[in-house]
Steps between C-alpha positions, in 0.01 A plus 500: 500500500202594715614670824202369696614141430852562636590353836638779722864465596542404866781681681646476845484822700610616841252721682577684822240717666495701822204546732488757782706396800242623751241235401400231749527130410127490423525809280798347316304182432205706377727711272658185352152354445402819310809472279446130411220568244743719303725198459213281383391758240856504366497118467795494739643179643693559822810278507661633818399739778741663743371707789788735577310652789506850641807702410593869519454693176795675335298823510169618644199425280174688547225244449135535596564842649759364744878502491630144488850411622454120488355265243392137481681339206369207294704346214348262243641297214217454251417390149246683288431593138730777383206705371347520852801660671415863417142456618613347831762773545233767459254330737766468771589867452136599552432263793443694823684253726822472295751775584757397239560204269753376247428248223802366311560227245703235679863471387488122538227479238716689250791260553279193456364625165840537331546262206787252533 
């Protein structure tokens, strides 16, 4: 079977990322607008967005030459091809506005795929 003819498997993921807590509302909007193209390149479909807001960090993170004690949390439930997850993970890691991120395969998706 030709691999180029295969349809990539779509998976449900949960993505949480943290932006610096000292950003203004305008800077937060700008940072989110800079991150959006990464999602489009990964063929990501956002199913749910939760803005958790500004929260204290568990430990101090040095980001952009400054010590950060707070972070702005955003949580997404998304669907995307499984082969794009590593690329997106790397791009989020390298993005200058993202302090930390976590990309996980959603547990609900695993339950739904079990044969009966």
